[in-house]
Residue frames as a rotation matrix with the C-alpha (Angstrom) as fourth column:
VAL 1
-0.606 0.277 -0.746 124.20
0.780 0.394 -0.487 72.63
0.159 -0.876 -0.455 24.92
CYS 2
-0.153 0.633 0.759 121.05
0.239 -0.722 0.650 74.62
0.959 0.281 -0.041 25.47
ASN 3
0.747 0.412 0.521 120.97
-0.403 -0.343 0.849 74.38
0.529 -0.844 -0.090 29.29
ASP 4
-0.245 -0.968 0.060 124.07
-0.587 0.099 -0.803 74.15
0.771 -0.232 -0.593 31.51
ASP 5
-0.480 0.089 0.873 122.09
-0.849 0.202 -0.488 72.62
-0.220 -0.975 -0.021 34.38
LYS 6
0.581 0.812 0.046 120.22
-0.754 0.559 -0.346 69.96
-0.306 0.167 0.937 32.41
GLN 7
-0.189 -0.683 0.706 121.87
-0.333 0.720 0.608 66.52
-0.924 -0.121 -0.364 32.30
ASP 8
0.524 0.482 0.703 119.97
0.447 0.547 -0.708 65.57
-0.725 0.685 0.071 29.12
CYS 9
0.920 -0.210 -0.331 121.88
-0.380 -0.684 -0.623 68.27
-0.096 0.699 -0.709 27.20
PHE 10
0.066 -0.994 0.089 125.20
-0.963 -0.040 0.266 66.66
-0.261 -0.103 -0.960 28.13
ILE 11
-0.454 -0.223 0.863 124.26
-0.194 0.970 0.149 63.03
-0.870 -0.100 -0.483 27.46
GLY 12
-0.970 -0.030 -0.243 122.66
-0.244 0.018 0.970 63.61
-0.024 0.999 -0.025 24.05
GLU 13
-0.616 0.787 -0.018 119.04
0.787 0.616 -0.021 63.11
-0.005 -0.027 -1.000 25.13
CYS 14
-0.403 0.460 -0.791 117.81
0.067 -0.847 -0.527 66.71
-0.913 -0.266 0.310 24.93
GLN 15
0.277 0.622 0.732 115.20
0.809 0.260 -0.527 67.16
-0.518 0.738 -0.432 22.20
GLN 16
0.930 0.104 -0.352 116.44
-0.036 -0.928 -0.370 70.68
-0.365 0.357 -0.860 21.41
CYS 17
0.392 -0.863 -0.319 120.22
-0.832 -0.480 0.277 70.49
-0.392 0.158 -0.906 21.28
SER 18
-0.108 -0.480 0.871 120.80
-0.039 0.877 0.479 66.84
-0.993 0.018 -0.113 20.28
THR 19
0.559 0.399 0.727 119.50
0.672 0.296 -0.679 67.56
-0.486 0.868 -0.102 16.77
LYS 20
0.897 -0.248 -0.366 121.87
-0.355 -0.897 -0.262 70.47
-0.263 0.365 -0.893 16.13
SER 21
0.678 -0.722 0.139 125.01
0.658 0.512 -0.552 69.92
0.327 0.466 0.822 14.05
LEU 22
0.426 -0.607 -0.671 128.15
0.514 -0.448 0.732 71.29
-0.745 -0.656 0.121 15.67
ILE 23
-0.573 -0.647 0.504 129.61
0.772 -0.217 0.598 72.13
-0.277 0.731 0.623 12.24
ASN 24
0.032 0.672 0.740 126.51
0.740 -0.513 0.434 74.21
0.671 0.534 -0.514 11.41
ILE 25
0.843 0.262 -0.470 126.71
0.531 -0.547 0.647 76.01
-0.088 -0.795 -0.600 14.76
LEU 26
0.104 -0.916 -0.388 130.42
0.560 -0.268 0.784 76.81
-0.822 -0.299 0.485 14.33
THR 27
-0.776 -0.456 0.436 130.08
0.593 -0.291 0.751 78.03
-0.216 0.841 0.496 10.73
ARG 28
0.151 0.987 0.054 126.69
0.953 -0.131 -0.274 79.77
-0.263 0.093 -0.960 11.02
ASN 29
0.879 0.299 -0.371 127.78
0.275 -0.954 -0.119 83.41
-0.389 0.003 -0.921 11.14
ILE 30
0.023 -0.916 -0.400 131.12
-0.341 -0.383 0.858 83.26
-0.940 0.117 -0.321 9.36
ASN 31
0.860 0.145 -0.489 132.04
-0.506 0.134 -0.852 83.05
-0.057 0.980 0.189 5.72
VAL 32
-0.045 -0.889 0.456 134.47
-0.658 0.370 0.655 80.13
-0.751 -0.271 -0.602 5.49
ASP 33
0.256 0.001 -0.967 135.65
-0.862 0.453 -0.228 77.91
0.438 0.891 0.117 2.65
LEU 34
0.696 0.114 0.709 135.35
-0.563 0.700 0.440 74.40
-0.446 -0.705 0.551 4.12
ASP 35
0.921 -0.369 0.123 137.74
0.368 0.723 -0.584 73.06
0.127 0.584 0.802 1.44
GLU 36
0.534 -0.757 0.376 140.56
-0.559 -0.650 -0.515 75.43
0.635 0.065 -0.770 2.47
ASN 37
0.266 -0.539 -0.799 143.56
0.513 0.781 -0.356 73.68
0.816 -0.315 0.484 4.04
CYS 38
0.503 -0.193 0.843 144.66
-0.719 -0.634 0.284 74.28
0.479 -0.749 -0.457 7.61
SER 39
-0.248 -0.589 -0.769 146.79
0.119 0.769 -0.627 72.53
0.961 -0.247 -0.121 10.21
TRP 40
0.513 0.414 0.751 146.12
-0.726 -0.257 0.638 71.62
0.457 -0.873 0.169 13.85
THR 41
-0.672 -0.736 -0.077 147.66
-0.512 0.538 -0.669 69.63
0.534 -0.410 -0.739 16.65
ILE 42
0.498 0.861 0.100 145.89
-0.735 0.358 0.576 66.68
0.460 -0.361 0.811 18.25
TRP 43
-0.322 -0.517 0.793 146.74
-0.832 0.555 0.024 64.02
-0.453 -0.652 -0.608 20.85
GLN 44
0.549 0.455 -0.701 146.82
-0.730 0.669 -0.139 60.61
0.406 0.588 0.699 19.15
LYS 45
0.463 -0.350 0.814 147.75
-0.486 0.668 0.564 57.16
-0.741 -0.657 0.140 20.39
LEU 46
0.630 -0.391 -0.671 150.61
-0.582 0.334 -0.741 55.62
0.514 0.858 -0.017 18.39
ASN 47
-0.152 -0.707 -0.691 152.51
-0.004 0.699 -0.715 52.50
0.988 -0.106 -0.109 19.52
ASN 48
0.303 0.423 -0.854 150.61
0.797 0.379 0.470 52.41
0.523 -0.823 -0.222 22.85
LYS 49
-0.478 -0.491 -0.728 151.71
0.784 -0.612 -0.101 55.97
-0.396 -0.619 0.678 23.64
PHE 50
0.697 0.710 0.096 149.82
0.696 -0.638 -0.329 59.27
-0.172 0.296 -0.940 23.41
ASP 51
-0.468 -0.855 -0.223 151.70
0.693 -0.512 0.508 62.01
-0.548 0.083 0.832 21.63
LEU 52
0.261 0.505 -0.823 150.93
-0.145 -0.822 -0.551 65.35
-0.954 0.263 -0.141 19.98
GLN 53
-0.305 -0.284 0.909 150.59
0.811 0.423 0.404 65.00
-0.499 0.860 0.102 16.22
GLN 54
-0.525 0.097 -0.846 150.61
-0.385 -0.913 0.134 67.81
-0.759 0.395 0.517 13.69
THR 55
-0.204 0.571 0.795 147.72
0.738 0.623 -0.258 67.25
-0.643 0.535 -0.549 11.23
THR 56
-0.779 0.014 -0.627 146.98
-0.374 -0.812 0.448 68.99
-0.503 0.584 0.638 7.95
GLY 57
-0.599 0.643 0.477 143.65
0.784 0.593 0.186 68.84
-0.164 0.485 -0.859 6.14
SER 58
-0.422 0.544 0.726 140.61
0.316 -0.662 0.680 70.81
0.850 0.516 0.107 5.12
ILE 59
-0.765 0.260 0.589 138.68
-0.608 -0.594 -0.527 73.01
0.213 -0.761 0.613 7.51
GLU 60
0.308 0.927 -0.214 135.80
-0.809 0.374 0.453 70.57
0.500 0.034 0.866 7.03
ALA 61
0.178 -0.333 -0.926 138.03
0.233 0.929 -0.289 67.68
0.956 -0.164 0.242 8.21
LEU 62
-0.862 -0.492 0.121 139.05
0.046 -0.314 -0.948 69.70
0.504 -0.812 0.294 11.28
LEU 63
-0.409 0.794 0.450 135.41
-0.899 -0.436 -0.047 70.49
0.158 -0.423 0.892 12.10
ALA 64
0.456 0.547 -0.702 134.46
-0.446 0.823 0.352 66.83
0.770 0.153 0.619 11.59
GLN 65
-0.307 -0.655 -0.691 137.20
0.394 0.573 -0.718 65.81
0.867 -0.492 0.082 14.03
ILE 66
-0.899 0.066 0.434 135.94
-0.382 -0.603 -0.700 68.35
0.215 -0.795 0.567 16.58
GLU 67
0.036 0.999 0.024 132.38
-0.942 0.026 0.334 67.08
0.333 -0.035 0.942 16.13
GLU 68
0.233 -0.028 -0.972 133.55
-0.049 0.998 -0.040 63.47
0.971 0.057 0.231 16.57
GLN 69
-0.592 -0.572 -0.567 135.12
0.546 0.233 -0.805 64.34
0.593 -0.786 0.175 19.93
TRP 70
-0.518 0.407 0.752 132.36
-0.460 -0.874 0.157 66.74
0.721 -0.265 0.640 21.03
PHE 71
0.538 0.830 -0.147 130.05
-0.320 0.362 0.875 64.28
0.780 -0.424 0.460 22.82
PRO 72
0.327 -0.457 -0.827 132.79
0.791 0.611 -0.025 62.69
0.516 -0.647 0.562 24.98
PHE 73
-0.707 -0.638 0.304 134.10
0.409 -0.720 -0.560 66.20
0.576 -0.272 0.771 25.75
ILE 74
-0.306 0.636 0.709 130.76
-0.606 -0.704 0.370 67.64
0.734 -0.317 0.601 26.92
LEU 75
0.681 0.489 -0.545 129.99
0.067 0.700 0.711 64.47
0.729 -0.521 0.444 28.90
HIS 76
-0.123 -0.830 -0.544 133.40
0.862 0.183 -0.473 64.81
0.493 -0.527 0.693 30.61
THR 77
-0.737 -0.119 0.666 132.64
-0.045 -0.974 -0.224 68.50
0.675 -0.194 0.712 31.26
PHE 78
0.264 0.928 0.264 129.29
-0.507 -0.100 0.856 67.64
0.820 -0.360 0.444 32.85
CYS 79
0.633 -0.075 -0.771 130.81
0.516 0.783 0.347 64.92
0.577 -0.617 0.534 35.07
ASN 80
-0.455 -0.888 -0.060 133.68
0.701 -0.315 -0.640 67.21
0.550 -0.333 0.766 36.07
ARG 81
-0.529 0.330 0.782 131.32
-0.390 -0.913 0.120 70.05
0.753 -0.241 0.612 37.03
SER 82
0.552 0.824 -0.129 128.98
-0.301 0.341 0.891 67.74
0.778 -0.453 0.436 38.93
GLN 83
0.388 -0.489 -0.781 131.81
0.767 0.642 -0.021 66.16
0.511 -0.591 0.624 40.90
ARG 84
-0.667 -0.682 0.301 133.41
0.441 -0.686 -0.579 69.54
0.601 -0.253 0.758 41.63
GLU 85
-0.218 0.683 0.697 130.11
-0.570 -0.669 0.476 70.97
0.792 -0.294 0.535 42.89
TYR 86
0.713 0.495 -0.496 129.44
0.036 0.681 0.731 67.87
0.700 -0.539 0.468 45.01
ILE 87
-0.006 -0.813 -0.583 132.90
0.881 0.272 -0.388 67.99
0.473 -0.515 0.714 46.60
ALA 88
-0.725 -0.216 0.654 132.53
0.014 -0.954 -0.299 71.74
0.689 -0.208 0.695 47.25
GLU 89
0.261 0.900 0.348 129.19
-0.540 -0.162 0.826 71.08
0.800 -0.404 0.444 48.97
LEU 90
0.630 -0.107 -0.769 130.74
0.526 0.788 0.321 68.32
0.572 -0.607 0.552 51.10
ARG 91
-0.471 -0.880 -0.063 133.54
0.696 -0.327 -0.639 70.70
0.542 -0.345 0.766 52.10
ARG 92
-0.443 0.391 0.807 130.98
-0.411 -0.888 0.206 73.35
0.797 -0.241 0.554 53.11
GLN 93
0.617 0.786 -0.027 129.16
-0.391 0.336 0.857 70.78
0.683 -0.519 0.515 55.29
SER 94
0.191 -0.629 -0.754 132.32
0.566 0.698 -0.439 69.36
0.802 -0.343 0.489 56.88
THR 95
0.618 -0.110 0.778 133.05
-0.625 -0.670 0.402 70.24
0.477 -0.735 -0.482 60.50
LYS 96
-0.473 -0.862 0.181 135.55
-0.778 0.312 -0.545 68.94
0.413 -0.399 -0.819 63.04
THR 97
-0.561 0.299 0.772 132.79
-0.564 0.546 -0.620 66.81
-0.607 -0.783 -0.137 64.58
THR 98
0.536 0.840 -0.085 130.97
-0.633 0.334 -0.698 65.50
-0.558 0.428 0.711 61.47
PHE 99
0.746 -0.280 0.604 133.25
0.501 0.833 -0.233 64.16
-0.438 0.476 0.762 58.75
VAL 100
-0.133 -0.878 -0.459 136.47
-0.178 -0.435 0.883 64.68
-0.975 0.199 -0.098 56.82
VAL 101
0.944 0.298 -0.143 136.60
-0.178 0.096 -0.979 65.16
-0.278 0.950 0.144 53.05
ALA 102
-0.005 -0.969 0.249 139.62
-0.071 0.248 0.966 63.33
-0.997 -0.013 -0.070 51.58
GLN 103
0.901 0.173 -0.398 140.59
-0.390 -0.078 -0.917 63.95
-0.190 0.982 -0.003 47.96
MET 104
0.205 -0.830 0.519 143.21
-0.126 0.503 0.855 61.44
-0.971 -0.241 -0.001 46.81
ASP 105
0.865 -0.061 -0.498 145.29
-0.496 0.050 -0.867 60.85
0.078 0.997 0.013 43.69
PHE 106
0.424 -0.791 0.442 148.32
0.024 0.497 0.867 58.80
-0.905 -0.357 0.230 42.76
SER 107
0.590 -0.379 -0.712 151.06
-0.805 -0.212 -0.554 58.62
0.059 0.901 -0.431 40.17
MET 108
0.795 -0.321 0.515 152.52
0.142 0.924 0.356 55.20
-0.590 -0.210 0.779 39.41
ASN 109
0.311 -0.782 0.541 156.06
0.933 0.360 -0.015 54.85
-0.183 0.509 0.841 38.11
TYR 110
0.998 -0.065 -0.017 156.94
-0.066 -0.996 -0.068 58.50
-0.012 0.069 -0.998 38.71
THR 111
0.437 -0.899 0.040 160.55
0.720 0.323 -0.615 58.91
0.540 0.297 0.788 37.55
LEU 112
0.812 -0.258 -0.524 162.86
0.311 -0.569 0.761 60.53
-0.494 -0.781 -0.382 40.09
VAL 113
0.489 -0.654 0.577 165.34
0.612 -0.214 -0.762 62.86
0.622 0.725 0.296 38.39
ARG 114
0.319 -0.488 -0.812 168.22
0.782 -0.349 0.516 64.44
-0.536 -0.800 0.271 40.29
GLN 115
0.993 -0.005 -0.117 169.15
-0.058 -0.892 -0.449 67.97
-0.102 0.453 -0.886 39.44
ARG 116
0.447 -0.871 -0.203 172.61
-0.890 -0.412 -0.193 68.30
0.085 0.267 -0.960 37.81
GLU 117
0.540 -0.279 0.794 173.25
-0.176 0.885 0.430 64.55
-0.823 -0.372 0.429 37.73
VAL 118
-0.524 -0.812 -0.258 175.90
-0.509 0.055 0.859 63.07
-0.683 0.582 -0.442 35.47
GLN 119
-0.294 0.402 -0.867 174.98
-0.934 0.070 0.349 61.52
0.201 0.913 0.355 32.13
GLN 120
-0.867 -0.051 -0.495 174.91
-0.026 0.998 -0.057 57.96
0.497 -0.036 -0.867 33.54
GLY 121
-0.788 0.614 0.043 171.98
-0.120 -0.084 -0.989 59.05
-0.604 -0.785 0.140 35.70
PHE 122
-0.233 0.703 -0.672 169.87
-0.964 -0.256 0.066 59.08
-0.125 0.664 0.737 32.55
PHE 123
-0.238 0.062 -0.969 170.29
-0.517 0.837 0.181 55.31
0.822 0.544 -0.168 32.19
SER 124
-0.608 0.015 -0.794 169.66
0.546 0.733 -0.405 54.39
0.576 -0.680 -0.454 35.84
GLN 125
-0.567 0.482 0.668 166.67
-0.580 -0.809 0.091 56.43
0.584 -0.336 0.738 36.91
HIS 126
-0.945 0.281 -0.170 164.68
0.316 0.634 -0.706 55.30
-0.091 -0.721 -0.687 39.93
GLN 127
-0.440 0.872 0.214 160.90
-0.152 -0.308 0.939 55.22
0.885 0.380 0.268 40.04
ALA 128
-0.965 0.237 -0.112 158.35
0.151 0.153 -0.977 55.54
-0.214 -0.959 -0.183 42.82
SER 129
-0.178 0.963 0.203 154.59
0.734 -0.008 0.679 55.67
0.655 0.270 -0.706 43.30
LEU 130
-0.983 -0.096 0.158 153.28
-0.010 -0.823 -0.568 58.95
0.184 -0.560 0.808 44.71
PHE 131
-0.122 0.965 -0.233 150.03
0.887 0.211 0.410 59.17
0.444 -0.157 -0.882 46.66
THR 132
-0.939 -0.146 0.311 148.76
0.034 -0.940 -0.339 62.68
0.342 -0.308 0.888 47.36
THR 133
-0.116 0.914 -0.388 145.83
0.929 0.238 0.283 63.50
0.352 -0.328 -0.877 49.64
HIS 134
-0.778 0.029 0.628 144.11
-0.171 -0.971 -0.168 66.76
0.604 -0.238 0.760 50.53
LEU 135
-0.425 0.614 -0.665 142.01
0.876 0.463 -0.132 66.67
0.226 -0.639 -0.735 53.70
THR 136
-0.481 0.391 0.784 139.29
-0.287 -0.916 0.281 69.18
0.828 -0.090 0.553 54.55
ILE 137
-0.397 0.325 -0.858 138.27
0.859 0.462 -0.223 69.08
0.324 -0.826 -0.462 58.21
GLY 138
0.463 0.604 -0.648 135.80
0.719 -0.684 -0.124 71.92
-0.518 -0.409 -0.751 58.70
LYS 139
0.975 -0.136 -0.175 137.80
-0.199 -0.887 -0.417 75.08
-0.098 0.442 -0.892 57.95
GLU 140
0.212 -0.954 0.211 141.14
-0.546 0.064 0.836 73.29
-0.811 -0.292 -0.507 58.33
HIS 141
0.892 -0.014 -0.451 143.09
-0.409 0.396 -0.822 71.94
0.191 0.918 0.348 55.34
ARG 142
0.224 -0.852 0.473 145.90
-0.491 0.321 0.810 69.40
-0.842 -0.414 -0.347 55.38
ASP 143
0.624 -0.139 -0.769 148.02
-0.720 0.280 -0.635 67.91
0.304 0.950 0.075 52.60
ILE 144
0.352 -0.496 0.794 149.70
-0.380 0.700 0.605 64.53
-0.855 -0.515 0.058 52.76
ALA 145
0.469 -0.275 -0.839 152.12
-0.815 0.232 -0.531 62.90
0.341 0.933 -0.115 50.31
ILE 146
0.521 -0.302 0.799 153.22
-0.306 0.808 0.504 59.27
-0.797 -0.507 0.328 50.56
ILE 147
0.172 -0.566 -0.807 156.14
-0.969 0.049 -0.241 57.97
0.175 0.823 -0.540 48.49
SER 148
0.603 0.078 0.794 156.33
-0.334 0.929 0.162 54.23
-0.725 -0.363 0.586 47.90
ASP 149
-0.428 -0.803 -0.415 158.97
-0.798 0.120 0.591 52.16
-0.425 0.583 -0.692 46.12
SER 150
-0.265 0.420 0.868 156.37
0.215 0.903 -0.371 49.50
-0.940 0.088 -0.329 45.22
MET 151
-0.714 -0.019 -0.700 155.98
-0.643 -0.379 0.666 49.13
-0.278 0.925 0.259 41.47
GLU 152
-0.779 0.488 0.393 153.16
0.468 0.870 -0.155 46.56
-0.417 0.063 -0.907 41.71
HIS 153
-0.836 0.511 -0.201 150.31
-0.526 -0.640 0.560 47.30
0.158 0.574 0.803 39.31
ASN 154
-0.403 0.718 -0.567 147.96
0.202 0.674 0.710 44.55
0.893 0.172 -0.417 40.44
MET 155
-0.117 0.478 0.870 145.34
-0.877 -0.461 0.135 44.88
0.466 -0.748 0.473 43.14
PRO 156
-0.944 -0.250 0.216 145.08
-0.328 0.795 -0.511 42.25
-0.044 -0.553 -0.832 45.93
């Protein structure tokens, strides 16, 4: 990425940085044997579940895997920064008389675990949906958490 503020750099449309190979950038000033073996850990989806997997291969295979995931990563980084800056600007503009900034999230099927429960508790765990909200009202901040026993995944 040649310019942190330029969207084209993050979406692969910049004439300068879209032509550069990530492998060449990472190996430019170091003496490395690309055929040498190494190991790394990566999140992979197996049986509809993401899990950390230990992988072994050449340094070139590792760099190729990094390069394969590079574009989605920098696009995510750009979106994250843009959203964070926009929300920060909204919070700066918020007053008690203008508007409230509400940042919301939820966790479906959150498993409730009791501390020091007997072994049978492992087989009969209860679940809930958690909805968390942070409100910015001018200089005032409020947090709200709602716990629901609804396990519905469909929208009306």
